[in-house]
C-alpha positions in Angstrom: 125.8 104.4 66.0 124.8 104.1 69.6 121.2 103.3 70.4 119.5 105.8 72.7 117.6 104.3 75.7 115.1 107.2 75.7 114.3 106.6 72.1 113.4 103.0 72.9 111.2 104.1 75.8 109.5 106.6 73.5 108.7 103.8 71.0 107.4 101.6 73.8 105.0 104.4 74.9 103.3 103.9 71.5 102.4 100.3 72.3 98.9 100.2 73.7 97.8 97.7 76.5 94.4 96.1 76.0 93.2 97.2 79.5 94.2 100.8 78.9 97.4 102.9 78.8 100.7 101.8 77.2 103.6 99.6 78.2 105.5 102.5 79.9 102.6 104.3 81.6 101.5 100.9 83.0 105.0 100.1 84.3 105.3 96.8 82.5 108.8 97.0 81.0 111.7 95.5 82.9 115.4 94.8 82.4 115.9 96.9 79.3 119.4 96.1 78.0 121.3 97.5 75.0 124.2 95.4 73.7 125.7 96.9 70.5 122.9 96.7 67.9 120.7 94.3 70.0 118.0 95.3 72.4 116.4 93.1 75.0 113.7 93.7 77.5 111.0 92.0 79.6 107.3 92.7 79.6 106.1 91.7 83.1 102.4 91.0 83.6 100.7 90.8 86.9 99.2 87.3 86.3 98.9 84.7 83.5 95.6 86.0 82.2 97.1 89.5 81.6 100.2 87.9 80.0 97.9 86.2 77.4 96.3 89.5 76.7 99.7 91.1 76.2 101.0 88.7 73.6 99.9 91.0 70.7 101.6 94.0 72.5 104.8 92.0 72.8 105.0 91.6 69.0 104.1 95.3 68.5 106.8 96.3 70.9 109.5 94.3 69.1 108.4 95.7 65.8 108.4 99.3 67.1 111.9 99.1 68.6 113.3 97.2 65.5 112.3 100.2 63.4 114.8 102.4 65.2 118.0 103.3 63.4 120.9 101.1 64.4 118.7 98.3 65.8 119.2 95.0 64.1 117.8 92.6 66.7 115.1 92.9 69.3 114.0 90.3 71.9 111.0 91.0 74.1 110.2 88.3 76.7 106.7 88.1 78.2 106.6 87.0 81.9 104.0 86.9 84.6 104.0 86.6 88.4 102.3 83.4 89.5 99.1 84.0 91.4 99.5 84.0 95.1 98.0 80.9 96.8 94.4 81.5 97.4 93.7 81.1 101.1 91.7 82.9 103.8 93.6 85.1 106.1 94.7 82.5 108.7 94.1 83.4 112.4 97.4 81.8 113.5 99.6 84.0 111.3 101.3 86.3 113.8 104.4 88.4 113.5 106.5 89.1 116.6 107.2 87.0 119.6 110.3 85.6 121.2 112.9 84.3 118.7 113.3 80.6 118.3 116.5 78.9 119.4 119.0 78.5 116.5 121.7 75.9 116.3 125.1 76.9 114.9 126.3 80.2 113.5 124.7 82.6 111.0 122.3 80.9 108.6 121.6 81.3 104.9 118.2 82.4 103.7 116.8 79.7 101.4 117.0 80.6 97.8 118.8 84.0 98.4 122.3 84.4 96.9 123.4 87.6 98.6 122.0 89.7 101.5 123.0 93.3 101.6 122.0 95.4 104.7 121.4 99.1 104.1 122.0 101.0 107.3 122.6 104.5 108.7 123.8 105.8 112.0 120.8 108.2 112.3 117.3 108.7 110.9 116.4 111.3 108.3 119.3 110.6 105.8 117.1 108.9 103.2 118.1 105.3 103.9 114.6 103.8 103.1 114.4 106.0 100.0 117.8 104.6 98.8 116.7 101.1 99.6 113.5 101.2 97.5 115.1 103.0 94.6 118.2 100.7 94.6 116.0 97.7 94.6 114.1 99.0 91.6 117.3 100.0 89.8 118.8 96.5 90.3 115.6 94.9 89.1 115.8 97.0 85.9 119.3 95.6 85.4 117.8 92.2 85.2 118.5 91.0 88.8 116.0 89.1 90.9 115.6 91.4 93.9 113.9 91.2 97.2 113.4 94.1 99.7 112.8 93.4 103.4 111.7 96.4 105.4 113.3 95.7 108.8 112.4 99.1 110.3 109.9 97.5 112.6 108.9 100.7 114.5 108.7 102.9 111.4 108.1 100.8 108.3 107.9 103.0 105.2 108.4 100.6 102.2 104.6 99.9 101.8 104.1 103.6 101.1 107.2 104.0 99.0 106.6 100.9 96.9 102.9 101.5 96.6 101.7 98.3 98.2 99.2 98.2 101.1 97.9 94.6 101.0 98.3 91.9 103.6 100.4 88.9 102.6 98.7 85.6 102.4 99.7 82.4 104.2 98.7 78.9 103.1 99.2 77.3 106.5 99.5 80.1 109.1 103.3 79.7 109.2 104.6 80.3 105.6 104.3 83.9 104.4 103.8 84.7 100.7 105.5 88.0 100.0 104.1 90.8 97.8 105.4 92.1 94.5 105.9 95.7 93.1 107.9 97.2 90.3 109.7 93.9 89.7 110.7 93.6 93.4 109.7 90.9 96.0 108.6 92.7 99.2 108.0 92.0 102.9 107.4 94.6 105.7 105.8 94.6 109.1 103.8 97.4 107.7 101.8 94.9 105.7 100.8 93.1 108.9 99.5 96.1 111.0 97.2 99.0 110.3 99.2 102.1 109.1 98.1 104.2 112.1 98.9 101.5 114.7 102.1 101.8 116.6 104.3 98.7 117.1 105.0 98.7 120.9 107.5 95.9 121.4 110.5 95.2 123.5 113.7 93.8 122.0 112.8 90.1 122.0 109.6 90.8 120.0 111.7 92.7 117.4 114.1 89.8 117.1 111.3 87.3 116.7 109.7 89.4 114.0 112.9 89.7 112.0 113.6 86.0 112.3 110.1 85.3 110.9 110.4 87.7 108.0 113.7 86.1 107.0 112.9 82.5 107.6 109.2 82.1 107.1 108.8 84.2 104.0 108.9 82.3 100.7 111.4 84.6 99.0 111.9 82.3 96.1 115.2 82.4 94.1 116.8 85.9 94.5 120.1 87.3 93.3 120.1 89.8 96.1 117.9 90.6 99.2 118.2 94.2 100.3 117.4 94.8 104.0 116.3 98.3 104.9 117.5 98.5 108.5 116.2 100.9 111.2 118.5 103.8 112.1 121.0 103.3 114.8 122.9 100.3 116.2 120.2 98.3 118.1 118.6 94.9 118.4 117.6 94.4 114.8 121.1 95.0 113.4 122.6 92.8 116.1 120.1 90.0 115.4 120.5 90.2 111.7 124.3 90.0 111.6 124.5 87.3 114.3 121.8 85.0 113.0 122.0 85.5 109.2 124.8 85.2 106.6 125.0 88.8 105.5 127.1 89.5 102.4 127.9 93.0 103.5 126.5 96.4 104.5 126.0 99.7 102.6 126.0 102.9 104.7 123.9 105.9 103.7 124.7 109.3 105.0 124.2 113.0 104.2 127.4 115.0 103.8 127.3 117.1 107.0 129.5 116.4 110.0 126.7 115.5 112.4 125.4 112.8 110.1 128.9 111.4 109.5 129.4 111.2 113.3 126.6 108.7 113.5 127.5 106.9 110.3 130.9 106.2 111.8 129.1 104.4 114.7 127.2 102.3 112.3 130.4 101.4 110.4 132.0 100.5 113.8 129.0 98.3 114.7 129.2 96.3 111.5 133.0 95.9 112.0 132.4 94.6 115.5 129.9 92.1 114.0 132.4 91.0 111.3 130.1 92.3 108.5 132.0 93.8 105.5 131.3 97.4 104.5 130.5 97.2 100.8 130.5 101.0 100.4 129.2 104.4 101.4 126.5 106.5 99.6 126.2 110.2 99.9 122.5 111.1 99.8 121.1 114.6 99.4 124.5 115.5 97.9 123.4 118.5 95.9 120.3 120.4 94.9 119.7 121.9 91.5 117.0 124.6 91.3 114.4 123.4 88.7 113.7 127.0 87.7 117.2 128.6 87.3 119.5 125.5 87.2 121.6 126.8 90.1 123.3 124.0 92.0 123.5 124.4 95.8 125.1 122.1 98.4 122.5 122.4 101.2 124.1 119.9 103.5 127.7 120.3 102.4 129.4 118.1 99.8 132.0 115.4 99.6 132.1 114.5 103.3 131.0 110.9 102.6 133.6 110.5 99.8 136.3 111.7 102.2 135.1 109.3 104.9 135.2 106.4 102.5 138.7 107.3 101.5 139.8 107.6 105.1 138.3 104.1 105.8 139.6 102.6 102.6 136.1 101.4 101.6 134.4 102.0 98.2 132.5 105.2 97.6 129.5 104.1 95.7 128.1 107.4 94.6 126.2 110.7 95.2 122.4 110.9 95.1 121.1 114.5 94.5 118.2 116.0 96.5 115.1 116.6 94.4 111.4 117.3 94.9 110.7 114.4 92.5 112.1 112.0 95.1 109.5 113.0 97.7 106.6 113.1 95.2 107.6 109.7 93.7 107.9 108.1 97.2 104.6 109.5 98.4 103.0 108.1 95.2 104.4 104.6 95.6 106.4 105.0 92.4 110.1 105.2 93.2 111.9 107.9 91.3 114.3 105.3 89.8 111.4 104.0 87.6 111.6 107.2 85.6 114.2 109.5 84.0 116.2 112.4 85.2 119.3 113.1 87.3 118.2 111.1 90.3 117.1 108.1 88.3 120.4 108.2 86.4 122.3 108.3 89.8 120.5 105.1 90.9 121.0 103.5 87.6 124.7 104.2 87.8 124.8 102.9 91.4 123.0 99.7 90.4 125.4 99.1 87.5 128.4 99.7 89.8 127.1 97.1 92.3 126.4 94.6 89.5 129.8 95.2 87.9 131.4 94.7 91.3 129.7 91.4 91.8 127.4 92.6 94.6 124.1 92.8 92.8 
């Protein structure tokens, strides 16, 4: 008898948290895995004090899931993020400026196993939405995930991931990244006011990217996703020339005009000797929530056909849904919940993990 994931989540909704709500509503459950008749998951607290308060909830969660039919073994691990180093906001911590000279070829980022760039040839295809949701889905698969918002002119990850704080720095040089939904985060959007435009020339962009890769204490990560700006400009060039990038994922909508620009992004990565790990078709279909009718608003299958033409993996289709917009605006990526879109991201993450890329 197979164990139903939704049934487990329903049981965990009955486990109250001392400070209010339950384990699911407070978004404390990570890396839920079902292996035959065994269930494993992580309860992730924001700090050690909260972890101590949740010890009773951990036992209740194990007992609640163990009571399900077909479950013979349950393991719930309680973890906590370490507190960020307490320090006043240092006046010398600045982002941007001319890049520092670098000896040798592309460099590794300390502690990071794989770096995956997520790009697109044009804006408006949902690349940042895919980046945030894929990061969350990979974290749910038990991977240690980082997400760098490299869209300097239009950073959107602070809003999409629901984090608006400024990172701390113990010495004015090292940057302590933020955390949300099990993902380690960094964005230029954390460093400037939301309404303030970033008016920089190319060298300033390259310097900012170099800082966010080299001065951030990313810790030990299985994968760092980099949400690139649209197009084929300075940020993409600097990243691939200065950093050891495992490969790139290209996001496109199905229509021909988007694919024209996606081909340019693919050609750019080829010129920079960066492997294409696969293509994703975003906004692939729309299902009316009232009548269930499915419509292909932007066409369908164009990205799959392009992947076949280029002999690169087609990683999947992500449907268009109002839930995606509502979740992103609320800072709670749709991959955290359930439904067709969440399932698509979960499948995508499993495919990457199974292929050795996550």
